C-alpha positions as CSV (number, residue, x, y, z in Angstrom):
1,M,190.7,170.8,66.6
2,R,187.8,170.5,69.3
3,K,185.1,169.9,67.5
4,L,187.3,166.7,66.0
5,V,188.5,165.1,69.3
6,A,184.5,165.7,70.4
7,A,183.2,164.0,67.4
8,L,185.9,161.4,67.9
9,C,184.6,161.3,71.5
10,V,181.5,160.8,70.4
11,I,182.2,158.0,67.7
12,A,184.0,156.2,70.3
13,A,181.3,156.2,72.9
14,I,179.0,155.1,70.3
15,V,181.6,151.9,69.4
16,F,181.6,151.4,73.3
17,F,177.6,151.2,73.6
18,V,177.5,148.5,70.4
19,L,180.1,146.5,72.0
20,A,178.7,145.9,74.9
21,A,175.1,145.6,74.1
22,M,176.7,143.0,71.3
23,E,178.3,141.4,74.9
24,Y,175.0,141.5,77.0
25,Y,172.8,140.7,74.4
26,P,173.2,136.7,74.6
27,Y,172.4,137.0,78.4
28,I,169.1,139.0,77.5
29,E,168.1,136.8,74.7
30,S,168.8,133.2,76.8
31,E,166.3,135.1,79.5
32,R,163.8,135.9,77.2
33,N,164.3,132.2,75.7
34,Y,163.8,130.4,78.8
35,K,160.9,132.8,80.7
36,E,158.9,131.8,77.3
37,I,160.1,128.3,78.1
38,Q,159.0,127.9,81.2
39,K,155.6,129.8,80.5
40,R,154.8,127.3,77.7
41,F,155.8,124.0,79.2
42,V,156.2,124.3,83.4
43,T,152.5,124.8,85.4
44,D,153.1,125.4,89.5
45,T,151.3,123.3,91.1
46,N,150.9,125.7,93.9
47,E,150.2,128.6,92.1
48,D,146.2,128.6,93.3
49,D,147.6,127.8,97.2
50,A,147.7,131.1,98.3
51,D,149.4,129.6,101.6
52,E,152.1,128.1,100.4
53,S,154.9,129.1,97.8
54,V,157.4,127.0,95.9
55,E,160.3,129.2,96.9
56,T,159.2,128.2,100.8
57,E,159.3,124.6,100.8
58,D,158.1,122.9,103.6
59,T,161.6,120.7,104.3
60,E,159.6,117.5,105.8
61,N,157.4,117.1,102.6
62,P,159.1,117.2,99.1
63,E,156.1,117.2,97.5
64,D,155.2,120.5,98.6
65,A,157.3,122.1,95.5
66,L,155.7,120.0,92.4
67,I,155.6,121.2,89.3
68,D,154.4,119.6,86.0
69,I,155.9,119.5,82.9
70,N,153.9,119.1,79.2
71,F,156.5,116.7,77.8
72,E,154.2,116.2,74.8
73,A,154.4,119.5,73.8
74,L,158.2,120.0,75.1
75,L,159.4,117.1,73.2
76,D,157.3,117.9,70.1
77,E,159.2,121.5,70.2
78,Y,162.8,120.5,71.2
79,S,163.6,116.9,70.2
80,D,166.5,116.7,72.6
81,A,165.3,117.6,75.6
82,I,165.1,114.6,77.7
83,G,164.1,116.0,81.0
84,W,163.3,119.0,82.9
85,I,165.2,120.6,86.3
86,Y,163.6,122.4,89.2
87,V,165.4,123.2,92.7
88,P,163.4,125.9,94.8
89,G,165.2,128.4,96.4
90,T,167.2,129.1,93.0
91,H,166.9,130.1,89.3
92,I,167.1,126.5,88.1
93,N,164.1,125.5,86.2
94,Y,165.2,124.5,82.7
95,P,164.7,121.7,80.6
96,I,167.5,119.0,80.5
97,M,169.1,118.5,77.3
98,K,170.9,115.8,75.0
99,G,173.6,116.3,72.5
100,S,174.9,113.8,69.7
101,D,178.4,114.6,71.6
102,D,179.1,116.1,75.4
103,T,180.1,119.8,73.9
104,F,177.0,120.7,71.6
105,Y,174.3,122.1,74.9
106,L,177.6,123.8,76.3
107,N,177.0,126.9,74.0
108,H,173.4,126.3,72.2
109,D,170.3,126.5,73.6
110,P,167.5,124.0,73.5
111,A,166.4,125.3,69.7
112,G,170.0,124.8,68.7
113,N,170.9,128.0,68.4
114,Y,174.0,129.0,69.4
115,N,174.4,130.9,73.1
116,K,177.3,131.3,75.1
117,L,175.3,130.8,77.9
118,G,174.0,126.9,76.8
119,S,171.8,125.0,78.6
120,I,171.8,122.5,80.9
121,F,172.8,119.3,79.8
122,V,174.2,115.6,80.0
123,P,176.4,113.6,78.9
124,A,175.5,112.1,75.2
125,N,176.0,108.5,77.3
126,T,173.6,109.3,79.4
127,P,170.0,106.9,79.2
128,D,167.1,109.1,78.1
129,S,165.5,107.9,81.0
130,M,168.4,109.3,83.5
131,N,167.7,106.5,85.6
132,A,171.0,105.3,85.9
133,A,173.5,104.8,89.2
134,H,175.0,108.2,88.9
135,T,174.0,111.1,86.3
136,V,175.9,114.1,86.1
137,I,174.2,116.8,84.9
138,Y,176.2,120.2,83.9
139,G,175.2,123.9,83.4
140,H,176.9,127.3,83.1
141,N,178.0,129.4,86.4
142,M,176.6,132.5,85.3
143,R,176.9,135.6,88.0
144,S,173.1,136.5,87.9
145,G,172.8,133.3,89.3
146,R,171.0,131.7,86.1
147,M,171.6,128.3,84.7
148,F,173.5,126.8,87.6
149,G,174.9,130.2,89.2
150,D,173.0,129.4,92.0
151,L,174.6,126.3,92.9
152,S,177.3,127.6,94.9
153,D,175.0,128.4,97.9
154,Y,174.6,124.8,98.4
155,A,178.2,125.1,99.8
156,S,176.0,126.9,102.8
157,E,174.5,124.3,105.3
158,S,171.5,126.4,106.4
159,F,170.3,126.8,102.7
160,R,170.7,123.2,102.1
161,D,168.7,123.2,105.5
162,N,166.0,125.4,103.9
163,Y,166.1,123.8,100.6
164,P,167.2,120.3,100.6
165,Y,165.6,118.7,97.6
166,I,166.1,119.1,93.5
167,Y,163.5,117.8,91.6
168,L,164.1,115.9,88.4
169,Y,161.6,115.5,85.4
170,T,161.2,112.5,82.8
171,P,158.0,112.2,80.8
172,E,158.1,108.7,82.7
173,G,157.7,110.8,86.4
174,M,159.3,112.6,88.8
175,R,162.4,111.6,90.9
176,V,162.9,113.8,94.6
177,C,166.8,113.9,95.2
178,A,167.8,114.6,98.6
179,V,171.4,117.1,98.5
180,Y,174.0,115.2,100.8
181,N,177.3,117.1,99.9
182,A,178.4,119.6,97.8
183,Y,182.5,120.6,97.4
184,T,184.5,122.3,95.0
185,C,186.5,119.4,92.8
186,T,189.0,119.4,89.3
187,G,186.6,118.9,86.2
188,G,187.2,115.3,84.9
189,D,187.7,113.7,88.2
190,D,186.4,110.5,89.5
191,N,183.4,112.9,91.0
192,Y,182.0,112.2,87.5
193,R,182.6,108.7,86.8
194,I,178.9,107.2,85.2
195,E,178.7,104.2,83.9
196,M,178.5,102.4,86.7
197,D,175.9,99.4,87.4
198,I,173.7,99.5,90.9
199,G,174.7,96.8,93.2
200,T,177.9,96.7,92.1
201,E,181.5,96.9,94.6
202,E,182.3,100.1,91.9
203,Y,179.3,102.0,92.6
204,A,179.0,101.2,96.2
205,E,182.8,102.7,96.5
206,W,181.7,105.5,94.3
207,I,179.7,106.3,97.0
208,T,181.7,106.6,99.9
209,Q,184.1,108.8,98.1
210,S,181.0,110.8,97.2
211,L,180.6,111.5,100.9
212,E,184.4,112.3,101.8
213,P,184.9,114.8,102.9
214,L,181.3,115.9,104.5
215,S,180.2,119.6,103.7
216,Y,177.5,119.0,106.0
217,K,175.1,116.8,108.0
218,V,173.8,113.9,105.6
219,Q,170.0,113.9,106.2
220,K,167.0,112.6,104.6
221,V,168.8,109.5,102.9
222,K,169.8,105.9,103.8
223,F,173.3,105.0,101.6
224,N,173.6,101.5,100.2
225,E,174.5,100.2,96.7
226,Q,170.9,100.5,95.2
227,V,170.5,104.1,95.9
228,Q,170.8,106.0,92.4
229,T,172.8,109.5,93.1
230,V,172.8,112.3,90.8
231,T,175.5,115.1,90.4
232,L,174.9,118.6,89.4
233,S,178.3,120.6,88.3
234,T,179.3,123.8,87.1
235,C,182.2,126.0,87.0
236,T,183.2,127.6,90.8
237,D,183.1,131.5,91.2
238,S,186.8,131.4,91.5
239,G,190.0,129.6,91.2
240,S,191.5,127.7,88.5
241,I,189.8,127.3,85.5
242,R,189.6,123.8,85.9
243,N,187.8,124.1,89.6
244,R,184.3,122.8,89.5
245,F,181.6,123.0,92.1
246,V,179.4,119.7,92.6
247,V,176.3,119.1,94.3
248,H,175.5,115.4,95.0
249,C,172.0,114.1,95.2
250,A,170.4,110.9,96.0
251,V,167.2,109.7,95.1
252,I,165.0,109.3,97.9
253,E,161.3,108.9,96.0
254,K,160.2,108.4,92.6
255,N,156.6,109.4,91.6
256,P,155.3,107.1,89.9
């Protein structure tokens, strides 16, 4: 009887280990795939400078934290990629995908393979240039900090002051976006309004709304109805399943 119980315990342990491995495998696979993507398509322009690091960005000079993206090679392999997002001080260093609908890249990697971590992506009606008045970019909130798991750090004013810039890259060039607000909201509410035109009263009203309430003092941004805005969105660390954490940014520099 004791041998039978011991054998059953061993079997149960093996089953538990296999199930745990199966549950964790997508995370391992995703991290491995993204590291390979970053290795193949990204060049850190500061890698040969011993006195500078993208992890300790000079907040007075946004161009101190630049990277180069080989878009020709990236688009040749991942045709749905329309850009790249890089945020110093976080794990965020990923291609931006756009599918034929708003859900595909919620649970598919850039190669189109199913993975619960999904990709960083924009809605299907986002212009490929990401040159709209307001662009929304989505990513999962992973406890490891991967994907958009580090976004909640922007709830801290000191973190925003240390890392005030978010970098967007497209085949046409690079944009520096200054973080001006971050807070919890409800998914699908007016924070996510897109398809507005620059210079319109509707867009000016949206900008005003995005500033209320302010999480911290606005810096480095001169607001008017001509400034482009970008919102990064992820699930919250806790609370209602519909809760979202958003980080609002304004484009302050384009190159070229």
